[in-house]
C-alpha positions, 0 to 999 in steps of 0.5 A, a space after each residue: 441459515 441465517 447464522 451462516 449468512 450472518 457469518 459470511 456479512 461478518 467475514 466479508 466486513 472484516 476482510 474489506 474493512 476492519 483487517 486493511 484499516 487496523 493494518 494502516 493504522 498500524 503503519 501509521 503508528 510507526 511513523 507511515 504517512 497516508 491513510 485509509 480508504 474504504 475500497 478504492 479511494 486511493 485510486 480515485 484520489 490519485 486519478 483526480 490530482 492526475 486530471 487537475 494537475 497532470 500529476 498521478 504522484 501529486 500527493 506524494 509529492 506534496 506530503 514529502 514537501 511538507 514532511 522531508 523525513 517521511 520513510 514511507 507511505 501507507 494506504 489501502 487498495 480494497 483489502 490490500 494494505 500497500 507500502 510505498 517506500 521512499 527511504 533508500 535505506 528502508 528500501 535497502 533493507 526490505 529489499 535486500 537485507 531481509 528479503 526472506 522475511 517477506 512474502 511476495 503477493 503471487 498475483 502481484 509477482 505474475 504481473 509485475 515480475 516480467 516488467 520489474 525482471 531487469 529493474 532495480 527491484 529484483 538486483 543484489 
């Protein structure tokens, strides 16, 4: 029973910490800008920016001013690693040219598909 409990704890820690941390580090080495924050650091930081400066996107804007050659941002939201693509060529490659190489998260699709069906994201 103790071994099973230890295995369960390891799995949870791996899924919530080690896996997103290693993915964030991988994307940062690929030239992304951003960070790994355990839990919901990203939301807390953006919320603080929104309260203090009235701008949820302040972090991204500041980073783009500091490094105008930034192609994408990477951060995690709990166990999910998210890419925020800002380079138009990279966005086209991701959304149009190589769309079959990427898997859409069914939960995110169910939530956002009704919101974006008439937008740029799904147009060819």
